[in-house]
N, C-alpha and C positions, 0 to 999 in steps of 0.2 A: 504494500500500500504506500502511496506517495504522501509525503508530509508537506502540504502547502501551508498549513496554519502557522508553523514556526518559521516560515520563510518569507512571509509578507506582513506588512503592517499598513493600515489605512488610517487616514485622518481627513476630516472635513475642513476645507478652507474656511476661514472665518474673518477675512479682511482685518488682520491684526494679530491673530495668534501665531506664535512662532512654532514651526514644526522642526524638531531636531532630526537631522538626517544622519547623525553619527551611527555607524554600524550597518548602513545600507549600501549595497553595491550599485543599486539602480533606483531611480526615482521617476515616476510617471505622474503627470498632472492631467486629470480628465475633467472636461467641462462640457456644458451644453453647447457652447460656442468655443472658439479658439481661446485657450487659457493663457496664451503667451503674454499678452499685455497685463495680466493680473498677477504674474509671478514676480515676487521680490525676494532677494537673497541677502544674507549678511553673515559675517563671522561672529557676531554677538547676538544673543537671544532677544534683546530688548531695544536695540538701536542700530543705526547705520544701514537700514534696508534700502536697496536700490534694484532697479531692473537689471537682470543679468545681461551680459553681452550676447548678441545673436549667436555667436559661436558656441555658447553654453546651452542652447536649446536645440534638441534634435527632434525631427519629425519621426513618426512611427508608421512604417509602411502599412497600408491597408486601413488606417484609422482616420485618414484625412487630417483635419486640423482640430478635432475635438479632443485629442490626446497628444501631448508632447512630452519628451523626456528632458530632464535637467541633467546635464553631464558636467556641470562645473564643480568647483571644489569648495564652495561655501558650505558652512555647517547648518545654517538655519534657512528655512524657506517660509514664505507666506504666500497664500493663494486666495483667490476670490471666494466669496461666500457660497457660491453654487458649485465650486470645484471640489474634486476628491483627489487626495495625494496618496499614491500607492508606493511604498518603499519595498524593494525586493531584495532577495538573497541576503537576508540579515545575518550578521556575524554573532548575534545574540538573540535570545528570545524576546519577542515584543513585550513592551510594558503593558500591564493589564489596564 
């Protein structure tokens, strides 16, 4: 049996809540519309958030623009209120 539960973690975007990306090898932001303009990243949990460079956003084949990958090195991410952030291939169990 495959174990997907301990390999992913999801969070709802909340226009201000910081999502800690530490321990995740991949991050996908899924929205009703293209979430690229709503993604902000920072090295600090509570300040310094800015839009990532275009080179840090990857399109995902077959999903159009409703889902994009963040491939940059910042630790914290913020997304729009209607977006879902999926962290994959975790190095540790997800927080409850």
